[in-house]
PASEBA-1860 file (N, C-alpha, C; in nm, 3 decimals):
! residues 102
1> MDSLYSIN> 0.088/-0.111/0.007/0.002/-0.003/0.006/0.088/0.139/-0.004 ~ 0.193/0.130/0.072/0.282/0.242/0.081/0.339/0.290/-0.063 ~ 0.359/0.195/-0.144/0.426/0.226/-0.266/0.331/0.285/-0.379 ~ 0.194/0.279/-0.343/0.107/0.335/-0.439/0.118/0.465/-0.482 ~ 0.149/0.556/-0.391/0.148/0.705/-0.407/0.279/0.757/-0.334 ~ 0.317/0.873/-0.379/0.419/0.949/-0.304/0.333/1.061/-0.232 ~ 0.329/1.060/-0.092/0.252/1.138/-0.014/0.329/1.159/0.116 ~ 0.288/1.269/0.176/0.330/1.296/0.322/0.239/1.204/0.399
9> DHELLQRL> 0.284/1.102/0.463/0.203/1.014/0.543/0.124/1.095/0.653 ~ 0.201/1.182/0.714/0.164/1.258/0.825/0.026/1.335/0.785 ~ 0.032/1.393/0.657/-0.096/1.460/0.629/-0.210/1.364/0.622 ~ -0.191/1.244/0.565/-0.299/1.152/0.551/-0.343/1.102/0.686 ~ -0.254/1.074/0.786/-0.292/1.024/0.916/-0.357/1.131/0.994 ~ -0.331/1.261/0.977/-0.396/1.374/1.038/-0.535/1.380/0.996 ~ -0.557/1.361/0.850/-0.687/1.363/0.807/-0.791/1.254/0.857 ~ -0.722/1.138/0.866/-0.788/1.028/0.924/-0.820/1.048/1.071
17> TNYFKDDG> -0.738/1.110/1.152/-0.763/1.142/1.283/-0.871/1.228/1.295 ~ -0.879/1.332/1.206/-0.990/1.435/1.208/-1.118/1.371/1.184 ~ -1.138/1.291/1.080/-1.251/1.211/1.039/-1.303/1.119/1.148 ~ -1.211/1.033/1.207/-1.258/0.945/1.293/-1.238/0.964/1.440 ~ -1.189/1.091/1.473/-1.171/1.125/1.604/-1.094/1.025/1.688 ~ -0.988/0.986/1.627/-0.898/0.879/1.705/-0.754/0.916/1.685 ~ -0.687/0.932/1.785/-0.546/0.977/1.787/-0.448/0.866/1.760 ~ -0.501/0.751/1.757/-0.428/0.633/1.714/-0.346/0.633/1.588
25> FIACNNLQ> -0.401/0.714/1.494/-0.347/0.730/1.358/-0.208/0.796/1.370 ~ -0.197/0.879/1.451/-0.068/0.955/1.470/0.048/0.862/1.503 ~ 0.008/0.762/1.573/0.121/0.664/1.615/0.153/0.574/1.518 ~ 0.087/0.557/1.398/0.109/0.476/1.293/0.243/0.511/1.225 ~ 0.333/0.419/1.189/0.453/0.448/1.131/0.443/0.435/0.977 ~ 0.335/0.384/0.923/0.321/0.369/0.773/0.180/0.347/0.748 ~ 0.149/0.341/0.610/0.010/0.317/0.576/-0.048/0.191/0.606 ~ 0.031/0.076/0.608/-0.026/-0.040/0.627/-0.079/-0.050/0.779
33> QAHELLSS> -0.011/0.020/0.869/-0.055/0.026/1.027/-0.182/0.108/1.013 ~ -0.191/0.219/0.942/-0.310/0.293/0.934/-0.418/0.224/0.885 ~ -0.403/0.145/0.778/-0.505/0.065/0.718/-0.564/-0.054/0.822 ~ -0.470/-0.104/0.908/-0.512/-0.206/1.007/-0.599/-0.136/1.118 ~ -0.551/-0.028/1.165/-0.620/0.061/1.261/-0.753/0.097/1.213 ~ -0.751/0.154/1.093/-0.884/0.206/1.027/-0.984/0.076/1.012 ~ -0.925/-0.030/0.972/-1.016/-0.162/0.955/-1.073/-0.186/1.086 ~ -1.005/-0.188/1.195/-1.062/-0.222/1.327/-1.156/-0.118/1.364
41> LLVFYLIN> -1.140/0.011/1.343/-1.238/0.117/1.371/-1.359/0.091/1.288 ~ -1.352/0.059/1.163/-1.459/0.042/1.071/-1.557/-0.080/1.117 ~ -1.496/-0.177/1.157/-1.574/-0.287/1.225/-1.664/-0.239/1.336 ~ -1.604/-0.157/1.418/-1.682/-0.106/1.535/-1.805/-0.020/1.486 ~ -1.771/0.077/1.378/-1.871/0.160/1.326/-1.984/0.075/1.243 ~ -1.937/-0.022/1.179/-2.029/-0.107/1.100/-2.139/-0.171/1.187 ~ -2.083/-0.206/1.320/-2.178/-0.275/1.406/-2.247/-0.178/1.488 ~ -2.183/-0.067/1.527/-2.248/0.026/1.631/-2.297/0.156/1.593
49> DMQFLLRV> -2.254/0.201/1.470/-2.294/0.356/1.447/-2.277/0.363/1.298 ~ -2.356/0.297/1.217/-2.363/0.295/1.069/-2.392/0.445/1.019 ~ -2.462/0.512/1.080/-2.491/0.658/1.040/-2.371/0.745/1.035 ~ -2.287/0.730/1.146/-2.163/0.804/1.148/-2.074/0.759/1.031 ~ -2.068/0.625/1.010/-1.973/0.581/0.909/-2.018/0.623/0.768 ~ -2.140/0.625/0.737/-2.190/0.661/0.616/-2.167/0.824/0.590 ~ -2.182/0.897/0.695/-2.157/1.046/0.705/-2.016/1.057/0.667 ~ -1.927/0.996/0.724/-1.787/1.000/0.697/-1.748/0.957/0.557
57> LYQIDVSE> -1.803/0.860/0.516/-1.778/0.812/0.365/-1.829/0.911/0.276 ~ -1.936/0.980/0.299/-1.990/1.103/0.226/-1.887/1.219/0.228 ~ -1.846/1.244/0.347/-1.746/1.355/0.369/-1.616/1.338/0.284 ~ -1.573/1.216/0.286/-1.450/1.187/0.222/-1.465/1.177/0.072 ~ -1.598/1.152/0.026/-1.628/1.150/-0.109/-1.588/1.014/-0.172 ~ -1.606/0.899/-0.105/-1.572/0.764/-0.151/-1.693/0.733/-0.249 ~ -1.657/0.668/-0.362/-1.741/0.640/-0.463/-1.862/0.553/-0.412 ~ -1.985/0.587/-0.430/-2.089/0.508/-0.369/-2.105/0.375/-0.447
65> TKVRAVFN> -2.058/0.367/-0.569/-2.062/0.241/-0.645/-1.956/0.146/-0.579 ~ -1.854/0.202/-0.554/-1.735/0.117/-0.485/-1.782/0.071/-0.348 ~ -1.843/0.162/-0.270/-1.875/0.134/-0.134/-1.985/0.015/-0.148 ~ -2.084/0.022/-0.235/-2.181/-0.077/-0.244/-2.121/-0.217/-0.281 ~ -2.018/-0.206/-0.367/-1.958/-0.342/-0.403/-1.883/-0.402/-0.278 ~ -1.821/-0.321/-0.191/-1.758/-0.374/-0.077/-1.857/-0.426/0.019 ~ -1.969/-0.359/0.030/-2.080/-0.396/0.125/-2.130/-0.529/0.088 ~ -2.115/-0.573/-0.025/-2.169/-0.708/-0.074/-2.081/-0.821/-0.021
73> CGNPKDIA> -1.973/-0.795/0.060/-1.882/-0.891/0.115/-1.956/-0.961/0.219 ~ -2.051/-0.904/0.291/-2.115/-0.976/0.392/-2.096/-0.924/0.532 ~ -2.014/-0.981/0.617/-2.012/-0.942/0.757/-1.911/-0.824/0.768 ~ -1.915/-0.753/0.893/-1.828/-0.637/0.905/-1.683/-0.667/0.909 ~ -1.633/-0.778/0.944/-1.500/-0.806/0.940/-1.443/-0.835/0.798 ~ -1.530/-0.868/0.702/-1.492/-0.873/0.569/-1.506/-0.751/0.489 ~ -1.605/-0.664/0.540/-1.630/-0.543/0.478/-1.518/-0.432/0.508 ~ -1.466/-0.429/0.639/-1.384/-0.329/0.703/-1.258/-0.313/0.614
81> PGLSQLII> -1.186/-0.412/0.575/-1.061/-0.383/0.506/-1.073/-0.338/0.377 ~ -1.192/-0.372/0.300/-1.217/-0.307/0.167/-1.254/-0.164/0.179 ~ -1.337/-0.123/0.289/-1.365/0.014/0.306/-1.250/0.098/0.338 ~ -1.153/0.044/0.429/-1.044/0.102/0.464/-0.951/0.136/0.343 ~ -0.942/0.031/0.261/-0.859/0.054/0.135/-0.919/0.176/0.049 ~ -1.060/0.174/0.034/-1.119/0.280/-0.041/-1.097/0.421/0.015 ~ -1.113/0.435/0.159/-1.091/0.548/0.224/-0.953/0.607/0.203 ~ -0.859/0.526/0.226/-0.717/0.561/0.215/-0.673/0.596/0.073
89> SRELEKSI> -0.727/0.517/-0.020/-0.702/0.554/-0.164/-0.769/0.687/-0.205 ~ -0.881/0.709/-0.158/-0.944/0.840/-0.187/-0.882/0.956/-0.128 ~ -0.833/0.944/-0.005/-0.754/1.050/0.064/-0.635/1.076/-0.006 ~ -0.566/0.970/-0.057/-0.445/0.989/-0.123/-0.471/1.054/-0.263 ~ -0.580/1.025/-0.335/-0.616/1.084/-0.456/-0.644/1.235/-0.432 ~ -0.714/1.274/-0.323/-0.746/1.418/-0.305/-0.609/1.495/-0.272 ~ -0.520/1.433/-0.190/-0.386/1.492/-0.162/-0.308/1.521/-0.297 ~ -0.306/1.424/-0.372/-0.231/1.441/-0.499/-0.290/1.552/-0.591
97> SRRKYK> -0.420/1.551/-0.592/-0.497/1.654/-0.666/-0.469/1.798/-0.606 ~ -0.475/1.804/-0.482/-0.446/1.927/-0.418/-0.318/1.994/-0.446 ~ -0.209/1.895/-0.442/-0.075/1.930/-0.491/-0.068/1.980/-0.625 ~ -0.133/1.901/-0.709/-0.120/1.927/-0.853/-0.168/2.064/-0.886 ~ -0.276/2.105/-0.829/-0.345/2.245/-0.860/-0.311/2.343/-0.771 ~ -0.213/2.331/-0.686/-0.171/2.430/-0.592/-0.095/2.542/-0.652
END
């Protein structure tokens, strides 16, 4: 996952911290650790607070088509890693775009 894009990891981790209100992202040393932490948080939100999760997905602007495809996986433990990948990929895309048009 780390090699997909060239980006300041701190920027991405700070954005995830802001969206999910979890300081654990700042302690992550790489995107793989962030992916694992985000996956575990997503399992929690899938089970306990779907409205919050849907609101965050909307704020991040993750493709609804892609989200639906991931939701077809079944249970939260299977859905969470796919959603995590979509969220991180979208945040990376947005960061690259911001830098391109800066």
